[in-house]
Backbone as CSV, one residue per row, in Angstrom:
resi,resn,N_x,N_y,N_z,CA_x,CA_y,CA_z,C_x,C_y,C_z
1,MET,-154.002,-5.001,-108.386,-154.439,-5.464,-109.692,-154.676,-6.811,-109.621
2,ARG,-155.821,-7.269,-110.144,-156.225,-8.807,-110.164,-155.575,-9.499,-111.314
3,VAL,-155.239,-10.711,-111.059,-154.655,-11.667,-112.068,-155.767,-12.680,-112.453
4,ILE,-155.978,-12.893,-113.675,-157.083,-13.832,-114.077,-156.395,-14.854,-115.021
5,LEU,-156.584,-16.133,-114.647,-156.150,-17.174,-115.509,-157.283,-17.697,-116.405
6,ALA,-157.120,-17.542,-117.678,-158.111,-17.997,-118.520,-157.985,-19.496,-118.946
7,SER,-157.942,-20.240,-117.906,-157.584,-21.795,-118.173,-158.134,-22.575,-117.017
8,ALA,-158.305,-23.802,-117.319,-158.715,-24.744,-116.239,-157.558,-25.604,-115.915
9,SER,-156.293,-25.296,-116.471,-155.136,-26.134,-116.193,-154.743,-26.034,-114.762
10,GLN,-154.612,-27.114,-114.000,-154.118,-27.193,-112.699,-152.652,-26.896,-112.761
11,GLY,-151.884,-27.334,-113.715,-150.471,-27.107,-113.826,-150.212,-25.556,-113.948
12,ARG,-150.932,-24.853,-114.689,-150.771,-23.371,-114.761,-151.104,-22.674,-113.505
13,LEU,-152.080,-23.069,-112.968,-152.589,-22.545,-111.735,-151.535,-22.832,-110.579
14,GLY,-150.948,-23.915,-110.667,-149.890,-24.195,-109.537,-148.651,-23.395,-109.806
15,VAL,-148.305,-23.086,-111.083,-147.091,-22.334,-111.402,-147.386,-20.853,-110.863
16,LEU,-148.548,-20.398,-111.175,-148.879,-19.067,-110.615,-148.885,-19.006,-109.075
17,ARG,-149.434,-19.993,-108.393,-149.599,-19.949,-106.914,-148.246,-20.098,-106.410
18,SER,-147.246,-20.837,-106.958,-145.954,-20.897,-106.524,-145.114,-19.787,-106.591
19,ALA,-145.588,-18.956,-107.620,-145.003,-17.567,-107.842,-145.458,-16.525,-106.769
20,GLY,-146.434,-16.986,-105.934,-146.999,-15.976,-104.947,-148.330,-15.361,-105.347
21,LEU,-148.872,-15.840,-106.471,-150.185,-15.160,-107.140,-151.188,-16.040,-106.662
22,ASP,-152.460,-15.349,-106.527,-153.571,-16.173,-106.383,-154.714,-15.718,-107.309
23,PRO,-154.523,-16.227,-108.481,-155.424,-15.804,-109.678,-156.887,-16.225,-109.524
24,LEU,-157.832,-15.457,-110.003,-159.055,-15.859,-110.336,-159.054,-16.768,-111.462
25,VAL,-159.574,-17.966,-111.446,-159.783,-19.008,-112.649,-161.144,-18.764,-113.364
26,GLU,-160.935,-18.334,-114.602,-162.184,-18.021,-115.412,-161.930,-18.809,-116.768
27,VAL,-162.578,-19.914,-116.856,-162.335,-20.862,-118.087,-163.009,-20.032,-119.316
28,SER,-162.324,-20.062,-120.461,-162.737,-19.317,-121.571,-163.879,-20.012,-122.337
29,ASP,-163.964,-21.306,-122.462,-165.012,-22.037,-123.241,-164.854,-21.705,-124.680
30,VAL,-163.544,-21.404,-125.246,-163.320,-21.219,-126.664,-163.436,-22.483,-127.341
31,ASP,-163.980,-22.513,-128.425,-163.948,-23.794,-129.380,-162.541,-23.860,-129.973
32,GLU,-161.861,-24.736,-129.359,-160.549,-24.779,-129.822,-160.355,-25.416,-131.175
33,ASP,-161.176,-26.312,-131.658,-161.210,-27.000,-132.817,-161.550,-25.978,-133.967
34,ALA,-162.555,-25.112,-133.694,-162.967,-24.107,-134.711,-161.827,-22.988,-134.886
35,VAL,-161.116,-22.638,-133.672,-160.019,-21.771,-134.073,-158.988,-22.324,-134.849
36,GLN,-158.668,-23.683,-134.549,-157.670,-24.362,-135.282,-157.939,-24.495,-136.727
37,ALA,-159.219,-24.882,-136.973,-159.752,-25.138,-138.304,-159.556,-23.748,-139.199
38,ALA,-159.984,-22.644,-138.518,-159.842,-21.415,-139.226,-158.518,-21.034,-139.575
39,LEU,-157.517,-21.603,-139.040,-156.072,-21.230,-139.219,-155.492,-22.122,-140.466
40,GLY,-156.257,-23.096,-140.902,-155.838,-24.001,-141.920,-154.427,-24.683,-141.572
41,GLY,-153.493,-24.643,-142.465,-152.199,-25.283,-142.194,-151.215,-24.427,-141.579
42,ALA,-151.576,-23.541,-140.526,-150.680,-22.676,-139.887,-149.657,-23.405,-139.184
43,SER,-148.486,-22.710,-138.885,-147.347,-23.443,-138.001,-147.906,-23.677,-136.756
44,PRO,-147.312,-24.590,-135.974,-147.673,-24.993,-134.626,-147.506,-23.707,-133.733
45,ALA,-146.575,-22.891,-133.965,-146.314,-21.665,-133.106,-147.530,-20.723,-133.254
46,LYS,-148.053,-20.598,-134.585,-149.187,-19.620,-134.758,-150.589,-20.235,-134.278
47,VAL,-150.641,-21.583,-134.298,-151.860,-22.237,-133.775,-152.020,-21.975,-132.302
48,VAL,-150.919,-22.348,-131.575,-151.036,-22.115,-130.115,-151.160,-20.781,-129.559
49,THR,-150.350,-19.880,-130.314,-150.582,-18.526,-129.998,-151.922,-17.919,-130.259
50,ALA,-152.447,-18.300,-131.257,-153.831,-17.904,-131.673,-154.972,-18.471,-130.602
51,LEU,-154.703,-19.693,-130.191,-155.541,-20.259,-129.200,-155.533,-19.589,-127.835
52,ALA,-154.108,-19.246,-127.485,-153.958,-18.552,-126.169,-154.615,-17.187,-126.281
53,CYS,-154.399,-16.515,-127.470,-155.117,-15.251,-127.594,-156.565,-15.180,-127.641
54,ALA,-157.165,-16.269,-128.284,-158.705,-16.450,-128.158,-159.071,-16.796,-126.756
55,LYS,-158.419,-17.530,-126.054,-158.843,-17.699,-124.503,-158.760,-16.434,-123.779
56,ALA,-157.644,-15.770,-123.817,-157.459,-14.517,-123.055,-158.476,-13.595,-123.475
57,GLY,-158.768,-13.482,-124.828,-159.684,-12.484,-125.360,-161.055,-12.718,-125.008
58,ALA,-161.596,-13.930,-124.961,-162.865,-14.266,-124.748,-163.169,-13.954,-123.181
59,VAL,-162.198,-14.331,-122.314,-162.415,-13.950,-120.913,-162.243,-12.579,-120.658
60,GLY,-161.320,-11.836,-121.292,-161.203,-10.415,-121.286,-162.553,-9.717,-121.647
61,GLU,-163.117,-10.066,-122.836,-164.244,-9.376,-123.113,-165.381,-9.708,-122.230
62,ARG,-165.504,-10.852,-121.749,-166.644,-11.274,-120.887,-166.515,-10.430,-119.486
63,LEU,-165.339,-10.258,-119.012,-165.090,-9.638,-117.674,-164.854,-8.123,-117.784
64,ALA,-164.602,-7.604,-118.847,-164.215,-6.142,-118.958,-165.264,-5.196,-118.488
65,PRO,-166.553,-5.462,-118.687,-167.560,-4.600,-117.988,-167.723,-4.610,-116.440
66,THR,-167.171,-5.598,-115.878,-167.301,-5.627,-114.377,-166.009,-5.601,-113.663
67,VAL,-164.934,-5.881,-114.371,-163.543,-5.844,-113.835,-162.695,-4.572,-114.330
68,ARG,-162.399,-3.686,-113.369,-161.832,-2.466,-113.720,-160.373,-2.536,-114.072
69,ASP,-159.634,-3.330,-113.320,-158.252,-3.354,-113.512,-157.682,-4.844,-113.229
70,ALA,-157.253,-5.358,-114.328,-156.797,-6.856,-114.213,-155.905,-7.081,-115.402
71,VAL,-155.220,-8.268,-115.213,-154.271,-8.773,-116.231,-154.890,-10.293,-116.403
72,VAL,-155.166,-10.617,-117.708,-155.775,-11.909,-118.186,-154.629,-12.718,-118.821
73,LEU,-154.352,-13.922,-118.308,-153.497,-14.709,-118.893,-154.106,-15.895,-119.621
74,GLY,-153.780,-16.086,-120.943,-154.378,-17.226,-121.768,-153.175,-18.049,-122.205
75,CYS,-153.318,-19.231,-122.200,-152.174,-20.265,-122.719,-152.848,-21.435,-123.305
76,ASP,-152.062,-22.014,-124.245,-152.448,-23.314,-124.878,-151.156,-23.996,-125.306
77,SER,-151.123,-25.391,-125.097,-150.000,-26.158,-125.554,-150.525,-27.332,-126.369
78,MET,-149.716,-27.705,-127.352,-150.020,-28.816,-128.069,-148.610,-29.498,-128.454
79,LEU,-148.446,-30.802,-128.761,-147.523,-31.566,-129.125,-147.472,-31.540,-130.615
80,SER,-146.211,-31.288,-131.089,-145.957,-31.499,-132.568,-145.003,-32.651,-132.685
81,ILE,-145.444,-33.684,-133.435,-144.775,-34.728,-133.655,-144.791,-35.170,-135.111
82,ASP,-143.685,-35.242,-135.734,-143.508,-35.408,-137.298,-144.396,-34.327,-137.957
83,GLY,-144.442,-33.225,-137.513,-145.045,-32.026,-138.113,-146.596,-31.973,-137.880
84,GLU,-147.074,-32.964,-137.209,-148.523,-33.050,-136.802,-148.874,-32.479,-135.468
85,LEU,-149.852,-31.527,-135.394,-150.178,-31.055,-133.977,-151.243,-32.043,-133.362
86,VAL,-150.834,-32.428,-132.028,-151.833,-33.211,-131.444,-152.174,-32.546,-130.024
87,GLY,-153.434,-32.484,-129.837,-153.898,-31.929,-128.643,-154.312,-33.029,-127.585
88,LYS,-155.499,-32.710,-126.894,-155.943,-33.623,-125.998,-156.573,-34.851,-126.591
89,PRO,-156.096,-36.108,-126.140,-156.696,-37.260,-126.806,-158.259,-37.406,-126.484
90,GLY,-158.774,-36.931,-125.290,-160.181,-37.198,-125.051,-160.726,-38.574,-124.581
91,THR,-160.194,-39.628,-125.108,-160.657,-40.999,-124.805,-159.362,-41.844,-124.452
92,PRO,-159.603,-42.917,-123.670,-158.511,-43.901,-123.299,-157.862,-44.592,-124.682
93,GLU,-158.802,-44.701,-125.541,-158.357,-45.425,-126.748,-157.452,-44.477,-127.634
94,GLN,-157.831,-43.162,-127.789,-157.004,-42.290,-128.518,-155.850,-41.953,-127.693
95,ALA,-155.764,-41.948,-126.388,-154.498,-41.794,-125.574,-153.668,-43.005,-125.745
96,ARG,-154.097,-44.113,-125.803,-153.137,-45.290,-126.076,-152.640,-45.347,-127.563
97,ARG,-153.379,-44.904,-128.521,-152.835,-44.602,-129.764,-151.779,-43.628,-129.980
98,ARG,-152.040,-42.522,-129.025,-151.033,-41.453,-129.146,-149.767,-41.982,-128.549
99,TRP,-149.797,-42.669,-127.411,-148.667,-43.232,-126.684,-147.942,-44.274,-127.677
100,ALA,-148.694,-44.972,-128.466,-147.983,-45.900,-129.325,-147.083,-45.203,-130.372
101,ALA,-147.642,-43.986,-130.701,-146.904,-43.216,-131.733,-145.715,-42.332,-131.145
102,ILE,-145.864,-42.091,-129.937,-144.677,-41.209,-129.280,-143.739,-42.047,-128.432
103,ALA,-144.007,-43.307,-128.015,-142.982,-43.979,-127.193,-141.688,-44.115,-127.838
104,GLY,-140.660,-43.719,-127.141,-139.272,-43.895,-127.633,-138.841,-42.741,-128.592
105,ARG,-139.692,-41.755,-128.729,-139.520,-40.803,-129.726,-139.265,-39.422,-129.113
106,SER,-139.239,-38.383,-129.856,-139.141,-37.119,-129.318,-140.150,-36.158,-130.134
107,GLY,-140.683,-35.065,-129.392,-141.604,-34.217,-130.046,-141.382,-32.789,-129.395
108,GLN,-141.992,-31.886,-130.123,-141.927,-30.395,-129.684,-143.238,-30.015,-128.867
109,LEU,-143.046,-29.668,-127.662,-144.195,-29.333,-126.907,-144.264,-27.715,-127.177
110,VAL,-145.288,-27.190,-127.740,-145.297,-25.800,-128.229,-146.480,-25.092,-127.363
111,THR,-146.035,-24.095,-126.726,-146.978,-23.348,-125.699,-147.058,-21.895,-126.327
112,GLY,-148.378,-21.496,-126.363,-148.681,-20.165,-126.709,-149.084,-19.436,-125.418
113,HIS,-148.712,-18.264,-125.284,-148.945,-17.320,-124.137,-149.509,-16.083,-124.603
114,ALA,-150.673,-15.532,-123.879,-151.295,-14.249,-124.297,-151.480,-13.544,-122.958
115,VAL,-151.143,-12.340,-122.861,-151.446,-11.380,-121.645,-152.118,-10.248,-122.133
116,LEU,-153.317,-9.961,-121.535,-154.056,-8.843,-121.885,-154.270,-8.004,-120.617
117,ARG,-154.494,-6.689,-120.971,-154.782,-5.840,-119.686,-156.184,-5.277,-119.824
118,LEU,-156.832,-5.498,-118.796,-158.208,-4.893,-118.559,-158.162,-3.740,-117.727
119,ALA,-158.558,-2.546,-118.297,-158.543,-1.294,-117.603,-159.713,-0.392,-117.969
120,ASP,-160.365,0.145,-116.975,-161.477,1.065,-117.158,-162.590,0.362,-117.949
121,GLY,-162.942,-0.882,-117.776,-164.017,-1.513,-118.505,-163.713,-1.829,-119.973
122,ALA,-162.451,-1.970,-120.440,-162.066,-2.331,-121.748,-160.820,-3.128,-121.777
123,VAL,-160.711,-3.878,-122.804,-159.470,-4.620,-123.054,-158.519,-3.682,-123.701
124,GLY,-157.297,-3.632,-123.135,-156.372,-2.825,-123.475,-155.179,-3.445,-124.167
125,ARG,-154.013,-3.210,-123.826,-152.902,-3.868,-124.498,-152.965,-5.404,-124.470
126,VAL,-152.280,-6.012,-125.394,-152.222,-7.357,-125.584,-150.740,-7.860,-125.920
127,ALA,-150.162,-8.627,-125.291,-148.906,-9.267,-125.677,-149.024,-10.729,-125.818
128,ALA,-148.384,-11.307,-126.938,-148.487,-12.739,-127.040,-147.191,-13.330,-127.745
129,GLY,-147.044,-14.559,-127.523,-145.837,-15.283,-127.969,-145.973,-16.771,-127.806
130,HIS,-144.812,-17.421,-128.150,-144.850,-18.901,-127.892,-143.440,-19.416,-127.464
131,ALA,-143.318,-20.509,-126.969,-142.099,-21.230,-126.695,-142.363,-22.670,-126.945
132,SER,-141.059,-23.296,-127.131,-141.140,-24.735,-127.691,-140.030,-25.389,-126.820
133,THR,-140.434,-26.695,-126.378,-139.448,-27.546,-125.714,-139.598,-28.829,-126.290
134,THR,-138.274,-29.388,-126.550,-138.208,-30.790,-126.967,-138.352,-31.764,-125.916
135,VAL,-139.259,-32.727,-126.020,-139.544,-33.698,-124.939,-139.204,-35.040,-125.645
136,HIS,-138.476,-35.783,-124.779,-137.944,-37.044,-125.180,-138.958,-38.023,-124.374
137,PHE,-139.618,-38.987,-125.107,-140.416,-39.873,-124.295,-139.782,-41.340,-124.204
138,GLY,-140.019,-41.901,-123.070,-139.638,-43.342,-122.884,-140.616,-44.260,-123.303
139,ARG,-140.454,-45.545,-123.083,-141.299,-46.649,-123.595,-141.976,-47.193,-122.280
140,PRO,-143.192,-46.666,-121.909,-143.777,-47.342,-120.632,-144.189,-48.818,-121.053
141,SER,-144.137,-49.606,-120.164,-144.613,-51.079,-120.349,-146.186,-50.995,-120.551
142,GLU,-146.691,-52.143,-120.973,-148.147,-52.210,-121.047,-148.878,-51.945,-119.730
143,VAL,-148.362,-52.457,-118.749,-148.878,-52.366,-117.238,-148.875,-50.832,-116.846
144,GLU,-147.739,-50.174,-117.128,-147.526,-48.865,-116.624,-148.535,-47.868,-117.429
145,LEU,-148.549,-48.210,-118.747,-149.417,-47.343,-119.636,-150.904,-47.559,-119.161
146,ALA,-151.367,-48.856,-118.998,-152.769,-49.150,-118.523,-153.090,-48.309,-117.377
147,ALA,-152.056,-48.356,-116.279,-152.218,-47.635,-115.042,-152.341,-46.067,-115.267
148,TYR,-151.526,-45.599,-116.190,-151.544,-44.165,-116.519,-152.882,-43.840,-117.247
149,LEU,-153.412,-44.548,-118.033,-154.696,-44.355,-118.838,-155.779,-44.311,-117.777
150,ALA,-155.677,-45.364,-116.824,-156.819,-45.470,-115.864,-156.839,-44.331,-114.810
151,SER,-155.671,-43.617,-114.745,-155.667,-42.434,-113.833,-156.619,-41.138,-114.510
152,GLY,-156.805,-41.209,-115.751,-157.448,-40.309,-116.474,-156.579,-39.053,-116.820
153,GLU,-155.624,-38.918,-116.241,-154.626,-37.643,-116.488,-154.416,-37.481,-117.945
154,PRO,-154.108,-38.337,-118.783,-153.696,-38.139,-120.038,-154.781,-37.767,-120.967
155,LEU,-155.977,-37.876,-120.552,-157.130,-37.708,-121.544,-157.388,-36.169,-121.876
156,GLN,-157.080,-35.300,-120.958,-157.447,-33.902,-121.031,-156.265,-32.931,-121.134
157,VAL,-155.145,-33.559,-121.508,-153.836,-32.637,-121.401,-153.217,-32.840,-122.967
158,ALA,-152.501,-31.790,-123.303,-151.968,-31.784,-124.562,-150.947,-32.944,-124.809
159,GLY,-151.150,-33.678,-125.910,-150.237,-34.738,-126.341,-150.556,-35.930,-125.506
160,GLY,-151.338,-35.931,-124.494,-151.692,-37.101,-123.773,-150.652,-37.432,-122.588
161,PHE,-149.949,-36.275,-122.179,-149.000,-36.457,-121.020,-148.886,-35.138,-120.321
162,THR,-148.384,-35.233,-119.129,-148.046,-33.991,-118.466,-146.503,-34.137,-117.916
163,LEU,-145.700,-33.053,-117.937,-144.374,-33.051,-117.304,-144.488,-32.951,-115.934
164,ASP,-145.571,-32.367,-115.342,-145.554,-32.061,-113.953,-146.517,-32.939,-113.208
165,GLY,-147.091,-33.909,-113.765,-147.950,-34.935,-113.183,-147.364,-36.400,-113.355
166,LEU,-148.367,-37.377,-113.364,-147.785,-38.715,-113.569,-147.152,-39.024,-114.739
167,GLY,-147.553,-38.279,-115.923,-146.799,-38.507,-117.189,-145.399,-38.206,-117.125
168,GLY,-144.962,-37.297,-116.203,-143.461,-37.003,-116.111,-142.686,-38.343,-115.922
169,TRP,-143.266,-39.339,-115.398,-142.521,-40.725,-115.367,-142.082,-41.239,-116.599
170,PHE,-142.802,-40.883,-117.642,-142.353,-41.572,-118.896,-141.742,-40.459,-119.956
171,VAL,-141.169,-39.479,-119.299,-140.497,-38.605,-120.100,-138.942,-38.838,-119.626
172,THR,-138.101,-39.007,-120.667,-136.698,-39.337,-120.327,-135.791,-38.050,-120.421
173,GLY,-136.343,-37.028,-120.849,-135.623,-35.783,-120.908,-136.347,-34.705,-121.598
174,ILE,-135.640,-33.473,-121.454,-136.299,-32.216,-122.129,-135.219,-31.364,-122.509
175,GLU,-135.362,-30.650,-123.528,-134.543,-29.606,-124.046,-135.140,-28.242,-124.105
176,GLY,-134.928,-27.332,-123.162,-135.732,-26.104,-123.038,-136.308,-25.994,-121.657
177,ASP,-137.152,-24.960,-121.561,-137.866,-24.759,-120.333,-139.106,-25.629,-120.346
178,PRO,-139.461,-26.306,-119.331,-140.844,-27.054,-119.272,-141.942,-26.051,-119.192
179,PRO,-142.612,-25.939,-120.262,-143.777,-24.955,-120.313,-144.902,-25.520,-119.444
180,THR,-145.798,-24.490,-119.037,-147.026,-24.836,-118.358,-148.135,-24.214,-118.970
């Protein structure tokens, strides 16, 4: 059976590979802003789970006619701080503002997971859920933050940081499992 990762996340790909899997990577191209907007003021758990389902579903529907037997994994993570969900900053300026808001504080990294089964040219069973991890942030110096922003890493990751990359240097602790 083929495993398909509906994500461009290098962290998620690394976790699967370290588990002995070599998934096919198929990016969903889901409009995350549209999905989130359609959910209104839903809880962080509902938002990330819906995003994970949308990503897995889009890839599943696209591949179902040609892939006879596979499992599709969709995931999405966002940082909840003071009840506000924050996703990928996108620009160095937004990432700098994000870090100004989270430095020395704690937030919830909420990750949604969706697994669906492709069988005989159709999307079959779907299982979905979420996990939450408390992340405690340090206070990077201006020089450290400038170097981190220049790396480009925080621009395309939830909350503007990664636990498993360069951003891990600025995390002072976690409570729960480090999600990917």
